[in-house]
C-alpha positions as CSV (number, residue, x, y, z in Angstrom):
1,X,18.7,29.4,51.3
2,X,20.1,25.8,50.5
3,X,23.3,25.2,49.0
4,X,21.7,22.6,47.4
5,X,18.7,24.5,45.3
6,X,18.3,26.1,42.1
7,X,18.3,29.8,43.2
8,X,21.3,29.4,45.0
9,X,23.1,27.7,42.3
10,X,21.9,29.4,39.5
11,X,21.0,33.0,40.8
12,X,22.2,33.9,44.2
13,X,26.1,32.5,43.7
14,X,26.4,34.0,40.0
15,X,25.2,37.4,41.3
16,X,27.7,37.4,44.5
17,X,30.7,36.3,42.7
18,X,30.5,38.3,39.7
19,X,29.6,41.3,41.9
20,X,32.2,40.8,44.4
21,X,35.0,40.9,41.7
22,X,33.5,43.8,39.7
23,X,33.2,45.9,42.7
24,X,37.1,44.4,43.9
25,X,38.2,46.3,40.9
26,X,37.8,49.8,42.4
27,X,37.6,49.1,46.1
28,X,38.5,46.2,48.4
29,X,36.7,47.6,51.3
30,X,33.7,47.8,49.2
31,X,34.2,44.3,48.0
32,X,34.4,42.9,51.5
33,X,31.3,45.1,52.5
34,X,29.6,43.4,49.2
35,X,30.1,39.9,50.7
36,X,29.0,40.7,54.5
37,X,25.7,42.2,52.9
38,X,25.1,39.4,50.6
39,X,25.9,36.9,53.6
40,X,23.2,38.6,55.6
41,X,20.9,38.5,52.8
42,X,21.9,34.5,52.7
43,X,20.8,34.3,56.4
44,X,17.6,36.5,56.1
45,X,16.2,34.3,53.2
46,X,15.5,31.5,55.8
47,X,13.5,34.2,58.2
48,X,14.3,38.0,57.9
49,X,13.3,38.4,61.7
50,X,16.7,36.5,62.8
51,X,18.8,39.0,60.8
52,X,18.1,41.6,63.8
53,X,19.3,39.1,66.6
54,X,22.4,38.1,64.5
55,X,23.5,41.7,63.8
56,X,22.9,42.5,67.7
57,X,24.9,39.5,68.6
58,X,27.6,40.7,66.3
59,X,27.6,44.3,67.4
60,X,27.5,43.1,71.2
61,X,30.5,40.7,70.3
62,X,32.5,43.3,68.5
63,X,32.3,45.8,71.2
64,X,33.1,43.4,74.0
65,X,36.1,42.0,72.0
66,X,37.4,45.6,71.4
67,X,37.1,46.3,75.0
68,X,38.8,43.3,76.4
69,X,41.7,43.9,73.8
70,X,41.8,47.6,75.1
71,X,42.4,46.4,78.4
72,X,44.7,43.5,77.8
73,X,47.4,44.7,80.1
74,X,44.4,45.0,83.2
75,X,44.2,41.3,83.6
76,X,41.4,41.5,86.2
77,X,39.2,43.8,84.3
78,X,39.9,41.7,80.8
79,X,39.0,38.7,82.7
80,X,35.8,39.9,84.1
81,X,34.9,41.4,80.7
82,X,35.2,38.1,79.4
83,X,33.4,36.4,81.5
84,X,30.4,38.6,81.1
85,X,30.5,38.7,77.4
86,X,31.0,34.7,77.0
87,X,28.0,34.4,79.8
88,X,25.6,36.8,77.6
89,X,26.4,34.4,74.6
90,X,25.9,31.4,76.5
91,X,22.5,32.8,77.7
92,X,21.2,33.7,74.3
93,X,22.1,30.1,73.0
94,X,20.7,28.5,76.2
95,X,17.3,30.5,75.6
96,X,16.5,29.7,72.5
97,X,18.0,26.3,72.2
98,X,17.7,24.7,75.8
99,X,15.0,26.9,78.0
100,X,11.8,24.5,77.4
101,X,14.0,21.2,77.5
102,X,15.3,22.6,81.1
103,X,12.0,23.5,82.1
104,X,10.3,20.3,81.0
105,X,12.6,18.5,82.9
106,X,12.5,20.4,86.2
107,X,8.8,20.2,85.9
108,X,8.9,16.5,85.8
109,X,11.2,16.3,88.8
110,X,9.0,19.1,90.7
111,X,5.6,17.3,89.5
112,X,4.4,20.4,87.5
113,X,4.2,21.4,83.7
114,X,5.4,24.7,82.7
115,X,7.2,25.8,79.5
116,X,7.6,28.8,77.4
117,X,5.6,29.3,74.1
118,X,7.1,27.9,70.9
119,X,10.7,29.1,70.6
120,X,11.8,29.0,67.0
121,X,15.4,28.0,66.9
122,X,17.5,30.7,64.7
123,X,19.3,28.8,61.9
124,X,23.3,28.3,62.8
125,X,22.8,30.1,66.1
126,X,25.2,27.3,67.5
127,X,27.8,27.9,64.9
128,X,27.7,31.7,64.8
129,X,27.9,31.9,68.8
130,X,30.7,29.3,69.3
131,X,32.6,31.3,66.2
132,X,32.1,34.4,68.5
133,X,32.9,32.8,71.8
134,X,36.0,31.8,70.0
135,X,36.9,35.3,69.0
136,X,36.2,36.8,72.8
137,X,38.3,34.2,74.3
138,X,41.3,35.1,71.5
139,X,40.9,38.7,72.3
140,X,41.3,37.7,75.9
141,X,44.8,36.0,74.9
142,X,45.8,38.9,72.8
143,X,45.8,36.5,69.6
144,X,43.3,39.2,67.6
145,X,45.4,41.6,66.0
146,X,42.8,43.3,63.3
147,X,39.3,45.1,64.4
148,X,37.8,46.1,61.8
149,X,33.9,46.1,62.0
150,X,33.1,45.2,58.2
151,X,35.8,42.6,58.5
152,X,34.6,41.2,61.8
153,X,30.9,41.1,60.4
154,X,32.2,38.9,57.3
155,X,34.1,36.8,59.6
156,X,30.8,35.9,61.7
157,X,28.2,36.0,58.9
158,X,30.6,34.7,55.8
159,X,28.0,32.6,54.1
160,X,30.0,29.4,53.4
161,X,30.5,28.7,57.2
162,X,27.4,30.7,58.6
163,X,24.6,27.8,58.8
164,X,26.5,24.6,59.6
165,X,30.1,25.6,60.4
166,X,33.3,25.2,60.3
167,X,33.7,27.1,63.5
168,X,36.5,29.5,62.5
169,X,39.2,31.5,64.2
170,X,39.4,35.1,63.7
171,X,43.4,35.0,63.1
172,X,42.7,32.3,60.4
173,X,40.2,34.2,58.4
174,X,40.9,38.3,58.6
175,X,44.6,37.6,57.6
176,X,42.7,36.6,54.3
177,X,40.2,38.9,53.9
178,X,42.6,41.7,54.4
179,X,44.8,40.8,51.5
180,X,44.2,42.7,48.1
181,X,44.5,39.9,46.1
182,X,41.4,38.4,47.5
183,X,39.3,40.6,45.1
184,X,41.2,39.5,42.0
185,X,40.0,36.6,40.1
186,X,42.3,33.6,40.3
187,X,41.3,31.2,37.8
188,X,42.7,28.3,39.6
189,X,40.9,28.5,42.8
190,X,37.6,29.2,40.5
191,X,38.3,26.0,38.7
192,X,39.0,24.0,42.0
193,X,36.5,25.5,44.1
194,X,33.9,24.9,41.4
195,X,35.2,21.2,41.1
196,X,35.2,20.6,45.4
197,X,31.6,22.1,45.1
198,X,30.3,19.9,42.5
199,X,31.6,17.0,44.2
200,X,29.8,18.2,47.7
201,X,26.6,18.5,45.8
202,X,26.7,15.2,44.5
203,X,27.5,13.7,48.0
204,X,24.3,15.6,48.9
205,X,21.9,14.8,46.5
206,X,23.0,11.4,45.0
207,X,24.2,9.6,48.3
208,X,23.1,11.3,51.3
209,X,19.1,12.0,50.2
210,X,19.1,8.5,48.5
211,X,20.7,7.0,52.0
212,X,17.7,8.9,53.7
213,X,15.1,7.2,51.9
214,X,16.1,4.0,53.9
215,X,17.1,5.7,57.1
216,X,14.1,8.0,57.6
217,X,11.4,5.3,57.3
218,X,13.1,3.2,59.3
219,X,13.5,5.4,62.2
220,X,10.0,6.8,61.8
221,X,8.6,3.3,62.0
222,X,10.8,2.8,65.4
223,X,9.3,5.8,66.7
224,X,5.9,4.5,65.9
225,X,6.6,1.3,68.1
226,X,7.9,-1.2,65.0
227,X,10.0,-3.6,66.8
228,X,13.1,-3.7,64.1
229,X,14.5,-7.1,63.3
230,X,17.7,-8.1,62.4
231,X,18.5,-7.2,58.7
232,X,16.3,-4.4,58.8
233,X,17.8,-3.1,61.9
234,X,21.4,-3.1,60.4
235,X,20.4,-1.9,57.0
236,X,18.5,1.2,58.8
237,X,21.4,2.1,61.3
238,X,24.0,1.7,58.5
239,X,21.6,3.7,56.3
240,X,21.6,6.5,58.6
241,X,25.7,6.1,59.3
242,X,26.4,6.7,55.9
243,X,23.6,9.4,55.2
244,X,25.0,11.4,57.9
245,X,28.3,10.9,56.5
246,X,27.7,11.9,53.2
247,X,25.6,14.8,54.3
248,X,27.9,16.7,56.5
249,X,30.8,15.6,54.5
250,X,29.1,17.3,51.3
251,X,28.3,20.2,53.4
252,X,31.8,20.9,54.3
253,X,33.1,20.2,50.8
254,X,30.4,22.5,49.1
255,X,31.7,25.2,51.9
256,X,35.4,24.8,50.9
257,X,34.8,25.1,47.3
258,X,32.3,28.2,47.8
259,X,35.1,29.9,49.7
260,X,37.8,29.2,47.4
261,X,35.6,31.3,44.6
262,X,36.7,34.1,46.6
263,X,40.2,33.1,47.0
264,X,39.3,32.3,50.7
265,X,40.9,29.0,52.4
266,X,38.7,27.3,54.9
267,X,40.0,25.0,58.0
268,X,39.6,21.5,57.1
269,X,36.6,20.1,59.2
270,X,36.3,16.5,57.8
271,X,38.7,14.1,56.8
272,X,37.6,10.5,56.3
273,X,36.5,9.8,59.8
274,X,35.5,6.0,59.3
275,X,38.9,5.3,58.3
276,X,39.8,5.9,61.8
277,X,41.4,3.1,64.0
278,X,40.5,4.3,67.3
279,X,37.9,6.8,69.0
280,X,40.7,9.2,69.5
281,X,41.6,9.3,65.8
282,X,37.7,9.6,64.7
283,X,37.8,13.0,66.6
284,X,40.7,14.4,64.9
285,X,38.7,13.6,61.6
286,X,35.2,14.4,62.2
287,X,33.9,17.9,62.7
288,X,37.5,18.9,63.5
289,X,36.9,22.5,64.2
290,X,34.3,21.5,66.8
291,X,36.7,18.9,68.4
292,X,39.4,21.8,68.1
293,X,37.2,24.5,69.7
294,X,36.0,22.0,73.0
295,X,39.8,20.9,73.0
296,X,40.9,24.4,73.1
297,X,38.3,26.4,75.1
298,X,37.0,23.4,77.5
299,X,39.0,20.7,77.8
300,X,42.6,22.4,78.2
301,X,40.8,24.9,80.3
302,X,39.5,22.0,82.7
303,X,43.0,20.8,83.1
304,X,43.1,18.4,80.3
305,X,45.6,15.9,80.8
306,X,48.3,17.8,83.1
307,X,46.8,16.6,86.5
308,X,46.6,12.8,86.2
309,X,44.3,10.0,84.8
310,X,41.7,10.6,87.0
311,X,41.2,13.9,86.4
312,X,41.8,13.6,82.6
313,X,39.1,11.2,82.5
314,X,36.8,13.4,84.1
315,X,37.6,16.1,81.9
316,X,37.2,14.1,78.7
317,X,33.4,13.1,80.0
318,X,32.5,16.7,80.9
319,X,33.8,17.8,77.5
320,X,31.7,15.3,75.6
321,X,28.8,15.4,77.7
322,X,28.7,19.1,77.1
323,X,29.7,18.5,73.0
324,X,26.6,16.1,72.9
325,X,24.3,18.9,74.7
326,X,25.3,21.5,71.9
327,X,24.3,19.2,69.2
328,X,20.8,19.3,70.5
329,X,18.5,19.7,73.8
330,X,18.0,15.9,74.3
331,X,18.8,13.3,76.5
332,X,19.5,11.0,73.7
333,X,22.2,13.9,72.3
334,X,23.5,13.9,76.2
335,X,23.7,10.0,76.5
336,X,25.3,10.4,72.8
337,X,28.1,12.6,74.4
338,X,28.5,10.8,77.3
339,X,29.1,7.4,75.2
340,X,31.7,9.0,73.4
341,X,33.3,10.1,76.4
342,X,33.2,6.9,77.6
343,X,34.8,5.6,74.4
344,X,37.5,8.1,74.8
345,X,38.3,7.4,78.5
346,X,38.4,3.7,77.6
347,X,40.7,4.2,74.3
348,X,43.3,6.6,76.5
349,X,43.1,4.0,79.4
350,X,43.8,1.1,76.7
351,X,46.9,3.3,75.4
352,X,48.3,3.8,78.7
353,X,48.2,-0.1,79.5
354,X,49.6,-0.9,75.8
355,X,52.6,1.6,76.6
356,X,53.5,0.2,79.9
357,X,53.3,-3.4,78.8
358,X,55.3,-2.3,75.4
359,X,52.7,-4.1,73.6
360,X,52.7,-3.7,69.8
361,X,49.7,-2.5,67.7
362,X,49.2,-5.8,66.2
363,X,50.0,-5.6,62.6
364,X,47.5,-5.4,59.9
365,X,45.1,-7.8,61.5
366,X,45.1,-5.6,64.5
367,X,44.7,-2.3,62.6
368,X,41.6,-4.0,60.9
369,X,40.1,-5.4,64.2
370,X,41.0,-1.7,65.7
371,X,39.1,-0.3,62.5
372,X,36.2,-2.8,62.7
373,X,35.7,-1.9,66.5
374,X,35.8,2.0,66.1
375,X,33.2,1.6,63.3
376,X,30.8,-0.5,64.8
377,X,31.1,1.8,68.1
378,X,30.3,4.9,66.2
379,X,27.6,3.3,64.3
380,X,25.8,2.3,67.9
381,X,26.5,6.0,69.0
382,X,24.6,7.2,66.0
383,X,21.4,5.4,66.8
384,X,21.2,7.5,70.1
385,X,22.1,10.5,68.0
386,X,19.1,9.8,65.4
387,X,16.6,8.4,67.5
388,X,13.7,10.5,68.8
389,X,14.1,8.7,72.2
390,X,16.3,6.6,74.7
391,X,13.6,3.5,74.6
392,X,13.2,4.1,70.6
393,X,17.5,3.9,70.5
394,X,17.6,0.9,72.9
395,X,15.1,-1.0,70.5
396,X,16.9,-0.5,67.5
397,X,20.1,-1.9,69.4
398,X,17.8,-5.2,70.5
399,X,17.0,-5.2,66.6
400,X,20.8,-5.1,65.8
401,X,21.7,-8.2,67.9
402,X,18.8,-10.1,66.8
403,X,16.6,-9.9,69.9
404,X,13.5,-8.9,68.1
405,X,13.9,-11.8,65.6
406,X,14.9,-11.9,61.9
407,X,12.8,-11.0,58.8
408,X,13.4,-12.9,55.6
409,X,11.3,-12.6,52.4
410,X,8.7,-14.8,51.9
411,X,10.2,-16.0,48.5
412,X,12.9,-17.4,50.6
413,X,10.7,-20.2,51.8
414,X,10.7,-21.6,47.9
415,X,14.6,-22.7,48.7
416,X,15.4,-25.6,50.6
417,X,17.6,-23.4,52.7
418,X,14.4,-21.4,53.6
419,X,12.4,-24.5,54.1
420,X,14.8,-25.8,56.9
421,X,14.9,-22.6,58.6
422,X,11.0,-22.4,58.8
423,X,11.0,-25.7,60.1
424,X,13.6,-25.5,62.7
425,X,13.6,-21.9,63.9
426,X,10.6,-20.4,64.9
427,X,11.7,-16.9,65.8
428,X,12.7,-16.5,61.9
429,X,9.5,-14.4,60.2
430,X,9.2,-15.2,56.4
431,X,5.9,-13.3,55.6
432,X,7.5,-9.9,55.9
433,X,8.8,-8.6,52.7
434,X,10.0,-5.3,53.7
435,X,11.5,-2.9,51.3
436,X,14.7,-2.1,53.0
437,X,15.4,-6.0,52.7
438,X,15.6,-5.8,49.0
439,X,18.9,-7.2,47.5
440,X,19.4,-3.9,45.8
441,X,19.6,-1.8,49.1
442,X,22.0,-4.4,50.1
443,X,24.2,-3.7,47.1
444,X,23.8,0.0,47.3
445,X,24.9,0.0,50.6
446,X,28.2,-2.2,49.8
447,X,28.9,0.5,46.9
448,X,28.8,3.6,49.6
449,X,31.3,1.5,51.8
450,X,33.6,1.3,49.1
451,X,33.5,4.9,48.4
452,X,34.0,5.9,51.9
453,X,36.9,3.4,52.7
454,X,38.9,3.0,49.5
455,X,38.6,6.4,48.0
456,X,40.1,9.5,48.7
457,X,38.1,12.5,50.3
458,X,37.7,15.7,48.2
459,X,40.5,17.5,50.1
460,X,43.1,14.7,49.4
461,X,41.6,14.6,45.6
462,X,42.6,18.3,45.2
463,X,45.3,18.1,47.5
464,X,47.9,19.6,45.2
465,X,46.3,22.8,44.9
466,X,46.0,22.9,48.8
467,X,42.2,23.8,49.2
468,X,42.1,24.4,52.8
469,X,44.4,25.7,55.4
470,X,45.6,22.8,57.3
471,X,47.8,20.1,56.3
472,X,46.4,16.8,55.2
473,X,48.0,13.6,54.3
474,X,48.6,12.8,50.7
475,X,46.7,9.6,49.2
476,X,49.8,8.1,47.8
477,X,51.6,8.0,44.5
478,X,50.0,4.8,43.0
479,X,46.8,6.4,42.2
480,X,47.6,9.5,40.7
481,X,44.7,9.6,38.3
482,X,42.2,10.2,41.2
483,X,44.1,13.6,42.1
484,X,42.6,16.6,40.4
485,X,44.2,18.3,37.5
486,X,42.9,20.6,34.8
487,X,42.1,18.2,31.8
488,X,39.3,17.7,29.7
489,X,38.6,14.4,30.8
490,X,38.0,15.8,34.4
491,X,35.6,18.5,33.2
492,X,33.6,16.2,31.5
493,X,33.1,14.0,34.4
494,X,32.5,16.9,36.7
495,X,30.0,18.1,34.0
496,X,28.0,14.8,34.0
497,X,28.3,14.6,37.9
498,X,26.9,18.2,38.4
499,X,24.0,17.1,35.8
500,X,22.9,14.1,37.9
501,X,23.1,16.2,41.1
502,X,20.9,19.2,39.6
503,X,18.4,16.7,38.4
504,X,17.8,15.5,42.1
505,X,17.4,19.2,43.4
506,X,13.9,19.6,42.2
507,X,13.0,19.2,46.0
508,X,16.0,20.2,47.9
509,X,16.6,19.1,51.5
510,X,18.1,20.8,54.3
511,X,21.6,19.2,55.5
512,X,21.3,17.5,58.6
513,X,23.5,19.8,60.8
514,X,21.2,22.6,60.2
515,X,19.2,21.6,62.9
516,X,22.2,21.6,65.7
């Protein structure tokens, strides 16, 4: 079931919300159970066969976490229990997500072909596996203080986060589920939650899916062997860069808004990453809960930055390579992770040089150049993230630097400038009137650029009412009219946005992060 579907918005959600508060009038425990069962139903809507797998994973990890906690004082036993439980989770994830990839590449090395029968990847397995690994490691560190099975089941299956995150910590959610007032309607949370949900829905339907109309044909063409020329390559790469931005941002906003309907605040997972002025800053803004997980449970245990520059750079590369592999079983994802590892190593090395030489940041011009370099670096990395193969990715990169030539509309020949180009530059093609080179598409890309870089994100927009757990920056007092407030003007604007978005969900498309 998709957040951006008619059945979810007009049937599932009203039933679940009204049932939660009606039951909550009589029993807090029953209301939590209702929400857990509803979340399992939400998951099973996609494929009921995997509900058993999810429940089995929940039961195993609950028992394992409880056992680890009971043996907290026996460090050696708790350690081995944790290793065993985490290993079982990784084996489960590895079988479904990486078994055929591993066998295929092993076969290529050994010169034989072998693969398992077609393995269907359970929806959200990466997210609910990492969520439970975090629970096990928190139990080992004695950070888990509550072990109700119903609460734990809801913690894992809670439908706003189950399919595509954020990756939750037990301690930040259980304290909220345990509070009695969570079952009492808070009209302020209702209003803010619905507003954020509507804006997230609009990002998905009106922006991300529209950009997909450019990005998908472009990368499908490259997969089929098309050599993208300069303008097409830039429009295609930019279209996917912003499609992924609005798709993931829209999901994160919808998850935050849905959770507020139940008086529960989620951690911030997306904070205007394309405004970042460094790759370090980018990873503090993009998929923030995954960055937190990789930092706390991989990078720091490896040694972090405590053992000198070489070890720090090694740990960064290992962390990002595994982060890339987490996104998908393919060399393009591994290369994407390695590329970001290289970016982070370079960024840290540059900061160290600046600090030793006492160099300034360069003022406004320096910040602009840092932002531009960061954005272009991220765009290049998204090419590998999206491409079906390494050869396709390098094909796009060649197009981005003009190595495949430049395509212009045949109508350009009607101008003197077009005739001049035709006479002097034979690598410029004029007989290709590609749909992606139309001016309206360039204008649309400019508009989304303005939205990304000059408007506040949704959690800043609703910052006064603290819609997420984490602290976040204020957008500034000079644009107070951009902040959420209960007024008829905002209600009318949100209704128009909602109706426009709903008009587009006749054929709902999955969120991009569902595949990870």
